[in-house]
C-alpha positions as CSV (number, residue, x, y, z in Angstrom):
1,M,196.1,84.9,212.6
2,D,196.4,82.6,209.7
3,S,193.4,80.8,210.1
4,I,191.2,84.0,210.5
5,I,192.6,85.2,207.2
6,S,191.7,82.1,205.8
7,L,188.4,82.1,207.3
8,L,187.6,85.6,206.1
9,F,188.6,85.1,202.9
10,S,186.2,82.0,202.6
11,V,183.6,84.6,204.0
12,E,183.7,86.4,200.7
13,A,184.4,83.6,198.3
14,V,180.6,82.1,199.9
15,A,179.3,85.6,199.7
16,L,180.3,86.5,196.1
17,V,179.7,82.9,195.4
18,F,175.6,84.2,196.7
19,V,175.7,87.5,195.4
20,L,176.7,85.6,191.9
21,V,173.8,83.3,192.6
22,L,171.4,86.0,193.2
23,V,172.1,87.6,190.5
24,R,172.2,84.9,188.1
25,S,168.5,84.1,189.8
26,S,167.5,87.9,189.2
27,I,168.4,87.9,185.7
28,K,166.0,86.2,183.0
29,F,166.1,86.0,179.5
30,V,162.2,85.5,177.7
31,P,162.0,83.9,174.9
32,Q,160.5,85.4,171.8
33,N,156.4,85.0,171.7
34,R,156.3,84.0,175.4
35,A,155.5,85.1,178.4
36,W,155.8,84.5,181.4
37,L,153.5,86.1,184.7
38,I,155.5,87.1,187.8
39,E,154.0,86.3,191.3
40,R,155.3,88.3,194.4
41,F,154.6,86.6,197.6
42,G,151.7,84.3,195.8
43,K,150.0,87.8,194.2
44,Y,150.3,88.5,190.2
45,H,153.3,90.9,190.2
46,S,153.9,91.6,186.7
47,T,153.8,89.8,183.1
48,K,157.8,89.5,181.9
49,E,157.8,89.6,178.1
50,A,160.4,88.4,175.3
51,G,164.0,90.0,176.1
52,L,165.7,90.6,179.1
53,N,164.2,91.2,182.3
54,F,164.8,90.8,185.9
55,I,163.0,89.5,189.4
56,V,163.4,89.6,192.8
57,P,165.4,86.3,193.7
58,F,163.4,84.6,196.4
59,I,160.4,86.4,196.7
60,D,159.5,86.6,193.2
61,R,158.5,83.6,190.8
62,I,157.7,82.0,187.5
63,A,153.9,81.3,188.0
64,A,153.1,80.4,184.6
65,D,154.7,80.0,180.9
66,R,152.2,80.8,178.2
67,S,153.0,80.8,174.6
68,L,152.1,83.9,172.5
69,K,152.2,81.3,169.3
70,E,149.2,80.0,166.9
71,Q,148.4,76.6,168.5
72,A,146.6,74.1,166.4
73,Q,144.2,71.8,169.2
74,D,142.2,68.4,168.2
75,V,138.7,68.9,168.9
76,P,137.8,64.3,169.3
77,S,135.3,63.1,166.8
78,Q,131.7,63.7,169.2
79,S,128.5,62.8,168.3
80,A,126.1,65.5,166.9
81,I,122.0,65.4,165.5
82,T,121.1,67.6,162.4
83,R,118.2,69.6,162.7
84,D,116.4,66.6,160.6
85,N,117.4,63.8,163.6
86,I,120.4,62.4,162.1
87,T,123.8,61.6,164.1
88,L,126.6,62.3,163.2
89,S,129.9,62.0,164.3
90,V,132.1,64.7,163.9
91,D,135.6,66.2,164.3
92,G,137.8,68.8,163.6
93,V,141.3,71.1,164.4
94,L,140.8,74.5,166.0
95,Y,143.5,76.8,165.5
96,F,144.0,79.8,169.1
97,R,145.8,82.1,170.7
98,V,146.2,83.6,173.8
99,L,145.9,87.3,173.5
100,D,146.2,88.0,177.3
101,P,148.8,86.4,179.2
102,Y,147.1,87.3,182.3
103,K,143.2,86.3,182.2
104,A,144.3,83.2,179.7
105,T,146.0,82.3,183.7
106,Y,143.9,83.6,186.0
107,G,140.2,83.8,184.1
108,V,140.6,79.6,183.3
109,D,142.1,76.8,185.1
110,N,142.9,75.1,181.5
111,Y,142.7,77.1,178.8
112,V,143.4,74.5,176.3
113,F,140.8,72.0,177.6
114,A,138.2,74.8,177.9
115,V,138.7,75.9,174.1
116,T,138.4,72.2,173.5
117,Q,135.2,71.8,175.2
118,L,134.0,74.9,174.1
119,A,134.7,74.2,170.0
120,Q,132.9,70.9,170.9
121,T,129.8,72.6,172.2
122,T,129.7,75.0,170.0
123,M,130.0,72.7,167.2
124,R,126.8,70.3,168.1
125,S,124.8,73.8,168.6
126,E,125.1,74.7,164.8
127,L,125.1,71.3,163.8
128,G,121.9,71.2,165.3
129,K,120.1,74.4,163.1
130,M,121.2,72.5,160.3
131,E,119.9,69.6,157.9
132,L,122.2,66.4,156.6
133,D,123.0,68.3,153.1
134,R,123.6,71.8,154.3
135,T,126.6,70.4,156.5
136,F,128.5,68.8,153.8
137,E,127.5,71.9,151.0
138,E,128.1,74.6,153.6
139,R,130.7,73.3,155.8
140,S,132.9,76.3,155.4
141,L,129.5,79.0,156.9
142,L,129.4,76.0,159.9
143,N,133.8,77.2,160.5
144,I,132.6,80.4,160.7
145,N,130.0,80.5,162.5
146,I,131.8,78.1,165.2
147,V,134.8,80.2,165.3
148,T,132.3,83.4,165.9
149,S,130.3,82.1,168.7
150,I,133.8,80.0,170.4
151,N,135.6,83.8,170.3
152,E,132.5,85.3,171.6
153,A,132.7,83.0,174.7
154,A,136.5,82.8,175.2
155,E,136.8,86.6,175.0
156,P,137.3,86.5,178.9
157,W,140.1,83.8,178.9
158,G,142.5,85.9,176.8
159,I,141.9,83.8,173.6
160,Q,141.5,84.3,170.1
161,V,140.2,81.8,168.2
162,L,141.7,81.7,164.6
163,R,140.1,79.0,162.4
164,Y,138.2,76.1,162.9
165,E,138.9,73.3,160.2
166,I,135.8,70.6,160.5
167,K,138.1,67.4,159.2
168,D,135.4,64.5,159.1
169,I,131.7,64.2,158.9
170,V,130.5,60.4,159.0
171,P,126.8,60.0,158.9
172,P,125.3,56.4,160.5
173,Q,125.5,54.0,158.0
174,S,122.1,53.6,156.6
175,V,122.2,57.4,156.2
176,M,125.2,56.5,153.8
177,Q,124.1,53.7,151.7
178,S,120.1,56.0,151.0
179,M,123.2,59.1,150.2
180,E,124.7,56.2,148.0
181,A,121.4,55.1,146.4
182,Q,120.8,58.6,146.0
183,M,123.9,60.6,143.8
184,K,123.9,56.5,142.1
185,A,120.3,57.6,140.6
186,E,121.6,61.1,140.4
187,R,124.6,59.7,138.1
188,V,122.1,58.1,136.0
189,K,119.9,60.5,136.0
190,R,122.5,63.1,134.7
191,A,123.8,60.1,132.0
192,Q,120.2,60.1,130.7
193,I,119.6,63.8,130.2
194,L,123.6,63.8,128.7
195,E,122.1,60.7,126.5
196,S,119.0,62.5,126.1
197,E,120.7,66.1,124.9
198,G,122.7,63.4,123.1
199,D,119.8,62.3,120.7
200,R,118.1,65.7,120.9
201,Q,121.3,67.6,119.4
202,S,121.4,64.6,116.7
203,A,118.2,64.4,115.5
204,I,118.9,68.3,114.9
205,N,121.7,68.2,113.2
206,V,120.4,65.8,110.9
207,A,117.1,67.9,110.2
208,E,119.2,71.2,109.7
209,G,121.7,68.8,106.9
210,Q,118.4,67.7,105.5
211,K,117.2,71.3,105.2
212,Q,120.3,72.3,103.9
213,A,120.3,69.7,101.4
214,R,116.6,70.7,100.1
215,V,117.7,74.3,99.9
216,L,120.5,73.7,97.9
217,A,118.8,70.7,96.1
218,A,116.0,73.6,95.1
219,E,118.4,76.4,94.6
220,A,120.3,74.0,92.1
221,D,116.8,72.9,90.6
222,K,116.2,76.6,90.0
223,A,120.1,77.6,88.8
224,E,119.3,74.7,85.8
225,Q,115.5,76.1,85.4
226,V,116.5,79.7,84.7
227,L,120.2,78.2,82.6
228,Q,117.4,76.0,80.4
229,A,114.6,79.3,80.1
230,E,117.5,81.6,79.0
231,G,119.2,79.2,76.7
232,E,115.7,78.5,75.0
233,A,115.1,81.9,74.6
234,Q,118.5,82.4,73.7
235,A,117.8,79.8,70.7
236,I,114.4,81.3,70.5
237,V,115.9,84.8,69.3
238,A,118.6,83.3,67.3
239,V,116.1,81.1,65.4
240,A,113.6,84.1,65.2
241,K,117.4,86.2,64.0
242,A,117.9,83.3,61.6
243,K,114.8,83.7,59.9
244,A,114.1,87.1,59.7
245,L,117.7,87.0,57.9
246,A,116.3,84.2,55.6
247,L,113.0,86.2,54.8
248,K,115.2,89.3,54.4
249,M,117.7,87.7,52.3
250,V,115.0,85.9,50.5
251,G,112.9,89.3,49.5
252,D,115.7,90.9,48.3
253,I,116.2,88.5,45.8
254,A,112.6,88.2,45.2
255,N,113.0,92.5,44.0
256,T,115.5,91.5,41.3
257,D,114.8,90.0,37.8
258,D,116.9,86.7,38.6
259,G,114.4,86.5,41.9
260,Q,111.2,86.9,39.9
261,K,112.2,84.0,37.5
262,A,112.9,82.0,40.4
263,I,110.4,82.1,41.7
264,Q,108.3,81.1,39.3
265,L,110.5,78.7,38.4
266,E,110.0,77.2,42.2
267,L,106.5,77.9,42.3
268,A,105.4,75.7,38.6
269,S,107.5,72.6,40.5
270,K,105.2,72.7,43.9
271,A,102.5,72.9,41.6
272,I,103.7,69.9,39.0
273,E,104.2,68.4,42.6
274,A,100.7,69.1,43.9
275,K,99.1,67.4,40.9
276,H,101.2,64.6,40.9
277,A,100.0,64.0,44.2
278,I,96.2,64.4,43.7
279,A,96.5,62.3,40.7
280,K,98.4,59.3,43.3
281,E,95.9,59.4,46.0
282,S,92.6,60.0,43.5
283,S,91.8,58.7,40.5
284,V,89.7,62.0,39.6
285,V,91.9,65.4,38.3
286,L,90.1,68.8,38.4
287,L,92.1,71.3,36.1
288,P,91.0,74.8,35.9
289,D,89.1,76.2,32.6
290,S,91.5,79.0,31.3
291,G,94.3,76.0,31.0
292,T,95.0,72.6,31.6
293,D,99.1,72.6,31.3
294,A,101.8,73.6,33.2
295,S,102.8,77.0,31.7
296,S,98.9,78.3,32.5
297,M,99.5,78.0,36.5
298,V,102.8,79.3,36.4
299,A,101.2,82.5,34.7
300,M,98.8,82.4,37.3
301,A,101.3,82.5,39.7
302,T,103.2,84.9,38.3
303,S,100.5,87.5,37.8
304,I,99.5,86.9,41.8
305,I,103.4,87.8,42.8
306,G,103.2,90.6,40.3
307,T,100.2,91.7,42.3
308,L,101.5,91.4,46.0
309,N,104.9,93.1,45.0
310,K,102.5,96.0,43.3
311,G,101.4,96.0,47.0
């Protein structure tokens, strides 16, 4: 009896353990940003997303575990020929993510390998449409064209390419040497242009300075001449005013008796001086018939002044 009871307890324990194992096998916790694809009897059944999920033990199995995060994949270096027949060595980095885990699992055998190969072929195709110079100048446009082309081809795989970045574009050594020579010539050209522009600007500045100096000198001469003319004019006016005042004073004094006497004395003195001067210069002296002395000459001058005064 005891053996039977112990056997029953052992069977119940085994059954309990079996049930616990089944429950444990049926409960699945899917991590965040991951998707599990479940197959039942070898056929796709469902896709389990993040969180608590249940499956049927021994019947369902996890066929694939797909990450829904953005992934970065190196694109190996490869040779590409540009439109102008230059061979380049190009590599890059591809950023993509899985949008549809079902298509990524059953639509392609290895979606990472497939999208990498597609990136390489697309990159070669896009580089073949451009000249060498444009590959360096329009790298961003080249990246955009590659992403657009890959997304069109990778749609059946449930893959979305977010961006593609070209890391290095390496042309042949001969092309590198010619490019370096071209860059050196361009730098020399720019230096010469800058130097000539500097000389030109310097000459302009010198000419402008000389022009301003001449203008300032001319304005200074003009101002000096104006000031000198104004000074001379003022001096002439002052002299004229002084002469006019002197003549007025002489005229006023001449209208008096004392003035008449002073004029007669002055005229007599002038006449005597004139005769002395004539006598010094010539041995012949002509005297008027009316008189030979100074008094007659003074009388004659006095009569002339009186006549002028009356007039």
